[in-house]
N, C-alpha and C positions, 0 to 999 in steps of 0.2 A: 472869558477872555479879558474882561474889563477890570483893571486894578481897582477902580472905584467901587466895584461890586464884589471884590474879594478874589479875583483871578481863580475862580474855583475849578478851572480846567486842571489845575495842579493836583487836585484830589484824584482825578482819573489817572494821571501818571503815577502818583504814589501808590495807587491800587495795582500797578503792574501792567497797565495797558499802554500800548504805543498809539499815539495820535497821528493818523496819516494825513490829516488836513485840518487846518485852522482857518476859519472864515471871520475876518474882521468886518464888523458891520455897525457897531453901536456908536452913534455920534454923541458928543458930550453935551447933549441937550435932551430935554424930555418933553418938548412941545409936540403937538399933534403933527406938525410938519416934519420935525426931526425924526419922530418914530416912523413916519411913512417913508422918509428917505432911508432910514436904517433898514427897513424891509426891502427896499429896492437894492441896496448894497448886498444884503443877505441873499437875495435871489440871484444876483450876478455871481457872487462868490460860490454858492452851492452849485450853480450850473457848471462852473469851471471845475469844481472838485469832483462832481459826478462824471464829467467827461474823462478826467484823469484816472479816477479810481474804478470806474465801471462796476459798481456794486450789483449783486444779485437782488438785493432787497434793501429798502429803507425802513428802519424801525424808529418810530417817533412817539414821544410821550407828551400827552397833555394838550395845551391850548394857547400857548403864547404866540405872539406875533412872529418871533424868530422861526418857530416850528411851522407856522403857516407858509412862510416864504420857502423854507427848506422842502416842504411837502409839495408846493406848487412847482418848484423846479424839477422834482423827481417825477411828478405826473407828466410833464412835458417831455422829460427824458425817457419815458417808457419804463421806469423802474417800479416794480411792485412795492406797495406800501403797507406796512402793518402799523396799526395805531393802538396805543395803550391809553386806557382811561377815557374812552369816548362815552357818549351817552349821558354824561353828567350835566347838570345845569348850574349856572351861576348868574343870576338875573341882574346883578349889579355891575357886571364887567363886560367889556367887549370880547373877553375870552369866550363867552357863550356862543357868539356867532362863529368865531374862529374854530372852536372845537367841532361844531357840527359841520362846518365846511371841510375840515380835515377828514371827518368821517366819510363824506361823499367822495373824496379823492382817494380813499384807502380801500384795500382789498381784503385785509384780514383785520379783525377787531378783537381786542382783549379788554374786557370791561371788568369793573370791580363789584358789580352786584346784579341781581336778576332784573331789578327795575331799570338799570342802565342798559342791559342787554335788550330789553323790550323797546327802549327808546331808539336804539341804533337800528333795530329791525323796522320800527315805525318810520325811520328815515329812508327805508327802501333797500336796506342791506339784507342779503339772504341769511336766514338763521344758521345755515351750515358754516358760515364764515364768521360768526359772532360767538366768542367764547368767554364765559364768566369765570375768571381766574382769581378774583378777589383783588384787594389792594396791594400794590407792590411795596409800599412803605412798611407794611407789617413784616414782610420778609427781611427787610433791612434791620428792623428792630430785633428780630430773632437771631439774625446772623452775627450782629456786632457784640463784642464784649464791651459793655458800657463802662465808662469811667466811674470810679467810686466818688463819693462826695469830696473827699480830700484831693483826689486826682483832678477832679473837675475844677475845684477852686484854684489849684495851681495852674491849670491850663488857661483858665479865664483871668488869672491874676486878680481875683475878686472873691471876697468872702461872702458866702451865703448867710442868710439870717434865719430867724425863727419862722418868718413867713417869707415866701418867695414866689414871684410871678414872672412868667416869660411873656413878653409883649411883642407882637408883630402886627403892624397895621399897614396895608397896601392901599394905593389909590383906588378909588371907586370910579372906574373909567366911564361909566355910562351916566354919571351924575356930574355934569359940568358946572361951570360958574363958581369954582372955588369950593365946591361941596366937600371934597376930600380934605382940604385944609381946615375947613370949619369942623369937620368930624374929628380930625386929629386934635384940634384945640380942645374939644369937649372931652376927649379921652384923657389928655394930659391934665386937664382941670380936675377930673375925677381922681386920677392917680395922685395928684398933689394933695388930696385930702387924706391919703392913707398914712397910717403911723406904723412904725416898726415893720415895714415891709420892704424887702429887697427887690429891685426891679431890674430885670435883664431884658434889654431891647435888642432886637435884630432890625437892621435897616430896611426901609421899604424897597420894593423891587424897581426894575427899570421901566415901569409903565409911565404913561403921561402924568406929570405932576409929582413923580416920586421924589425928586430932589428937594422940593420945598418941604415935603413931609419930613425928609431926613434932617433938614436944617432945624425944624421945630424940635425933633427928638434930641439933637445934639445940644440945643439951647437948654432944654429941660434937664438933661443929664449934667450939664455944667453947674447947675444950681442945686443938685441933689446928690449928696455923697453916697447914698444907698442905691444909686442907679448907675448903670453902665451900658453903653451901646456897642454893638459889634457889627462890622460890615457884613461878615458871614461867619457863622459858627462852624460851618461844615457839618456833615452828617453825624459824625461820632459825638461831637460836643453838643449838637442840637438835641439828639435823642438822650444823651446823658443828662442834659438840663431837664427834659421832660420827666425823667425818672426821679428828679430831686425837687422840682417845684410843686406848689400847691395847685397851680392851674395855669392855663394860657389865656391871654386876653388879646383881642384884635379881630381881624377878619381874614386870616389865612386858612387855606383848606386843611392845613396840618392839624388845626384844632378839631376838625371833624374826622379826618381820616386816620391820624396816628395817635393823638392824645388819648382817646378812649382805651387804647391798648395798655396805657400806663395807669389806668384807673384814677385819672385826675379830671378835674372839671375844665370846661372851656366856656369862656364868655365870648359869644359870637356877636359882633357889633354890626348893625346895619344889614344891608341887602346884598353885599358882595357875594356871599355864599348861599343866597336864597335859592332853594330848590334842591340842594344837595341832601342826601340821606344823613340823618343825625341820630346819635345815641342819646339816652337819657342824661348823659353827662354834659350835654351842651345846653347852656343858658343863653337864649336869644335876648337881645336888648336893642333899643333904638340908640342912634348915635348922639345922645346928649348926656351930659355929666350926671344928671339925676338918675336916669335909667341905668347907666353904667355902675354907679355907686350902689343902687339897689341890687344889681346882678352880683356885684362883689360881696355884698352882705349875704346873699343867698349862697354863693360859692363857699363861704366860710361857716355857714350854718351847720349845726350838729346833724340835722336830718339829711341835708344834702351830702355831707361828707360820708355819712353812714351808707348812703345809697350807692356810692362809687364802688363799693366792694363787689357789687353784682353787675357791673356795666358790661354789656356785650358790644363789641365793635361791629357795626353793620358792614364793614369792609372785609370781614372774614378773620381767619386765624393764621394766615400764611399759606404758602404753597404757590403763589402767583408765578414766581420765576420759573419753577419747574414746569408748570403748565404751559407757559409761553414758549419755553425752549422746546418742549415736546412737539407742539404744533408747528413751530418754525422749521424744525428738523424734518418733519414728516409730510407737511402739506405740499402737494404738487404745484409748482409754479407755472407749468405749461398752461397758457391761455388764461391765467389768473386775472389779467388786466381787463378782460372782457367780462362785464357783469351786467345782468339785467336788473331793472328796478323791481324789488320784491313788493308786490301789492298785498296788503292785508286782506284776509278773508273776513266774512261775516263773523266767524268764530273768533278770529283774532281781535275783532273790535268789541266783542261781548264782554 
């Protein structure tokens, strides 16, 4: 809904869907207080929307604070909840606690891997309600007709080079005291050392401290003609970029969940995604320029590039959407909101 973050609701409309309700909730500030107030506005807005729309079920994706508010309102309203991509871990962000909280408020669970299914069950959810369908992003990759290199350059109004990197770095919300800013400065210092490399930045998200990170990126881009920043690439252009670049750099989950399907490398910086499943195409590094430069050297090394041909994505090969739709269509909703805590047996713990 926010123009500052790309007004991406328009992609939903362009895909042919009618939006029945819009909830304005994001304040033009990213302090802890402002984010908390945004959650309050979101809770109020969704309460009104649910009362008017009277949905049979709420389907939510992921672990952001907006989704937590939307799910909380549905729980109180007595609406059954289906949660996508639960059971994952991100030890460097408060999304970790939000994700598991949403799991406990939800009644059906669609996870991306067996490890995540076990974790949802460990949280007390009955195995009969937890379905491993794989990662949803892979379905989108297979469904879309990606832009060619020339089409992408025209759409971006930006020429790709011999070497190209896609960079996304979000706030590390569990590391306060300016840590995210310090880490972004280290990343930009490392990128400043690169030669003959085109850099495509996507803006940080709407978490606490995101605006300051965005300002640093914009200042960097203004000084580097081979760099450009986009508020939001949108799904088609983003995946088309993944098909053309040599690798992704930053701390976004996409580097772990979608990039491996393009057989490109990922430089995963810091702890924001710590705990998530990773393929051999992911290079972990600490958030300092020396470590990031070492990771970049590895990314472009002959041996690493050769290894990318055999990369398997731990989030599957597609089919998540069909699996989710099948369960949603067939699962009986009668008494679904009443659930018992599922206690693990001795065999489960072995």
